[in-house]
PLY file of the C-alpha trace (Angstrom):
ply
format ascii 1.0
element vertex 211
property float x
property float y
property float z
element edge 210
property int vertex1
property int vertex2
end_header
45.21 -103.78 89.44
48.68 -104.28 90.90
50.21 -107.68 90.10
53.62 -107.78 91.80
56.46 -105.79 93.32
60.14 -106.67 93.20
63.18 -105.40 95.12
66.90 -105.90 94.51
69.39 -104.38 96.98
66.82 -101.77 97.99
66.51 -100.54 101.62
66.05 -103.66 103.80
65.91 -106.18 100.96
68.60 -108.26 99.26
66.17 -109.79 96.79
62.42 -110.05 97.10
59.52 -110.57 94.70
55.92 -110.47 95.94
52.92 -111.47 93.80
49.86 -109.44 94.77
46.32 -110.82 94.91
43.26 -109.22 93.36
41.70 -108.81 96.83
43.13 -107.62 100.12
46.87 -108.15 100.67
48.18 -108.38 104.24
51.89 -108.21 105.12
52.96 -109.80 108.39
56.47 -109.73 109.82
58.68 -108.68 112.70
59.70 -105.06 113.22
62.42 -103.87 110.88
61.84 -106.49 108.18
60.59 -104.00 105.57
56.77 -104.13 105.66
56.47 -100.34 105.61
59.01 -100.08 102.80
56.90 -102.38 100.63
53.83 -100.20 101.20
55.74 -96.97 100.56
57.16 -98.23 97.27
53.69 -99.32 96.15
52.20 -96.01 97.22
54.82 -93.95 95.36
54.21 -95.79 92.09
50.42 -95.50 92.45
50.55 -91.80 93.37
52.58 -90.72 90.34
50.02 -92.34 88.03
47.58 -89.65 89.14
49.81 -86.75 90.23
52.11 -87.14 87.17
55.08 -86.40 89.43
58.55 -87.87 89.00
58.71 -91.35 90.55
62.26 -90.70 91.77
61.26 -87.44 93.47
58.12 -88.99 94.99
60.09 -91.99 96.27
62.69 -89.69 97.81
60.00 -87.61 99.56
58.11 -90.69 100.78
61.16 -92.53 102.17
63.08 -89.35 103.13
66.61 -90.82 103.39
69.28 -88.97 105.38
70.16 -85.67 103.74
67.53 -86.48 101.10
70.23 -88.33 99.14
68.21 -90.89 97.22
71.23 -93.19 96.81
71.03 -94.01 100.51
67.97 -96.13 99.71
70.33 -98.70 98.18
70.94 -101.53 100.66
74.10 -101.02 102.70
77.31 -102.47 101.24
75.67 -102.65 97.79
76.66 -100.54 94.78
73.21 -100.33 93.21
69.63 -101.42 93.67
66.12 -101.04 92.32
62.46 -101.69 92.86
59.82 -102.34 90.23
56.04 -102.62 90.25
53.79 -104.37 87.74
50.12 -103.58 87.18
47.46 -104.86 84.79
45.54 -102.34 82.71
41.97 -103.58 82.43
40.92 -102.06 79.09
44.16 -103.11 77.38
44.38 -106.59 78.95
48.12 -106.21 79.35
50.66 -105.65 82.11
52.82 -102.56 82.61
56.06 -102.56 84.62
58.12 -99.61 85.82
61.49 -99.78 87.57
63.44 -97.20 89.56
67.18 -97.93 89.64
69.71 -96.22 91.91
73.41 -96.24 92.71
74.64 -95.77 96.26
76.48 -92.52 95.35
73.42 -90.87 93.83
72.30 -87.64 95.51
69.76 -86.01 93.16
66.51 -87.86 92.33
66.49 -86.49 88.77
69.62 -88.53 88.03
67.99 -91.84 88.95
67.23 -94.29 86.14
63.59 -94.97 85.30
62.83 -97.81 82.91
59.88 -99.83 81.69
56.51 -98.59 80.45
56.59 -95.29 82.34
54.77 -93.19 79.73
51.97 -95.76 79.47
51.87 -96.03 83.28
51.07 -92.31 83.57
48.22 -92.63 81.08
46.16 -94.74 83.49
45.36 -92.91 86.72
45.31 -94.80 90.03
43.58 -93.73 93.23
45.77 -94.44 96.25
46.19 -93.42 99.86
48.83 -94.23 102.45
47.64 -93.99 106.07
50.67 -93.44 108.35
50.96 -95.04 111.77
51.10 -91.61 113.43
47.77 -89.84 113.99
48.20 -86.66 111.95
44.63 -85.38 112.04
45.02 -83.81 115.49
48.05 -81.91 114.17
46.53 -80.96 110.83
45.85 -77.22 111.42
48.98 -75.38 110.40
50.98 -78.52 109.61
50.61 -78.23 105.82
51.99 -74.68 105.76
54.85 -75.59 108.08
55.64 -78.65 105.96
55.70 -76.64 102.73
58.00 -74.01 104.22
60.44 -76.08 106.26
60.62 -79.64 105.02
62.84 -79.26 101.97
66.50 -79.97 102.66
67.72 -77.45 100.07
65.50 -74.73 101.60
66.97 -75.41 105.03
70.50 -75.14 103.66
69.70 -71.67 102.27
67.88 -70.57 105.44
69.95 -72.05 108.26
68.38 -69.70 110.79
65.08 -71.60 110.44
64.38 -74.92 112.13
64.15 -77.82 109.66
61.28 -80.30 110.15
61.84 -83.87 109.02
58.54 -85.45 107.93
58.00 -88.00 105.18
55.59 -86.78 102.49
53.00 -89.42 103.39
51.97 -87.25 106.37
51.23 -84.23 104.20
49.49 -86.42 101.61
47.04 -87.97 104.09
46.07 -84.52 105.41
45.44 -83.30 101.86
43.14 -86.24 101.18
41.23 -86.13 104.47
40.38 -82.43 104.21
39.61 -82.49 100.51
35.93 -83.03 101.34
33.65 -85.92 100.51
31.96 -86.50 97.16
28.57 -88.04 96.53
28.94 -91.83 96.76
28.27 -93.88 93.67
26.18 -97.06 93.84
29.36 -99.15 93.65
31.02 -97.17 96.46
27.95 -97.59 98.68
28.10 -101.36 98.16
31.78 -101.38 99.14
31.06 -99.30 102.26
28.32 -101.73 103.26
30.74 -104.65 102.88
33.34 -102.85 105.04
30.77 -102.00 107.70
29.60 -105.62 107.94
33.21 -106.85 108.10
34.17 -104.44 110.90
30.81 -104.75 112.66
30.67 -100.97 112.83
29.67 -97.86 110.94
31.62 -95.56 108.63
30.87 -91.87 109.21
32.22 -89.04 107.06
32.25 -85.50 108.48
34.50 -82.46 108.55
36.49 -82.05 111.77
37.58 -78.49 111.11
35.70 -75.70 109.30
0 1
1 2
2 3
3 4
4 5
5 6
6 7
7 8
8 9
9 10
10 11
11 12
12 13
13 14
14 15
15 16
16 17
17 18
18 19
19 20
20 21
21 22
22 23
23 24
24 25
25 26
26 27
27 28
28 29
29 30
30 31
31 32
32 33
33 34
34 35
35 36
36 37
37 38
38 39
39 40
40 41
41 42
42 43
43 44
44 45
45 46
46 47
47 48
48 49
49 50
50 51
51 52
52 53
53 54
54 55
55 56
56 57
57 58
58 59
59 60
60 61
61 62
62 63
63 64
64 65
65 66
66 67
67 68
68 69
69 70
70 71
71 72
72 73
73 74
74 75
75 76
76 77
77 78
78 79
79 80
80 81
81 82
82 83
83 84
84 85
85 86
86 87
87 88
88 89
89 90
90 91
91 92
92 93
93 94
94 95
95 96
96 97
97 98
98 99
99 100
100 101
101 102
102 103
103 104
104 105
105 106
106 107
107 108
108 109
109 110
110 111
111 112
112 113
113 114
114 115
115 116
116 117
117 118
118 119
119 120
120 121
121 122
122 123
123 124
124 125
125 126
126 127
127 128
128 129
129 130
130 131
131 132
132 133
133 134
134 135
135 136
136 137
137 138
138 139
139 140
140 141
141 142
142 143
143 144
144 145
145 146
146 147
147 148
148 149
149 150
150 151
151 152
152 153
153 154
154 155
155 156
156 157
157 158
158 159
159 160
160 161
161 162
162 163
163 164
164 165
165 166
166 167
167 168
168 169
169 170
170 171
171 172
172 173
173 174
174 175
175 176
176 177
177 178
178 179
179 180
180 181
181 182
182 183
183 184
184 185
185 186
186 187
187 188
188 189
189 190
190 191
191 192
192 193
193 194
194 195
195 196
196 197
197 198
198 199
199 200
200 201
201 202
202 203
203 204
204 205
205 206
206 207
207 208
208 209
209 210
């Protein structure tokens, strides 16, 4: 369970700490105030707990700053910044916190500073999904291959004759999850689906769109 997220001089935020509830959390605010950035930071930290990827690299691919220079995620006119996320591990009855710290001159994600209980964080897998605003399902056929070939900035520099596509990794991730195929629902999952269906006064249907 996620407990809180904190930002200091990161993207749109000077200083912000948000406690998270055990149920559904809803963020409301005007355009450009950072709602999406909160969700992306949460998603990156949840995803690495399962994928075992570098948090700095995942954050860079999810936010996709100009030139893929991760230091550009530091709030303008600031020298450094960070974000951190805290979660509670149920079987240990304790909280784990990880923090990603950056300087504004930093270009390579591998040189970012990661602190906190990162090793313990990776020991407890988290299921997560980020659903982008753009509808990617209609563009799914062929997108994954194109993304893999032409989304990396360093690849584009070496192959300047090819057109570079600029998509945040959340679009590729959602396609991977949607077309992974459905598993048999557990009793607990069926109960959750029933609750969602009653709340939305509708029906949840799972089927493959493409063969």
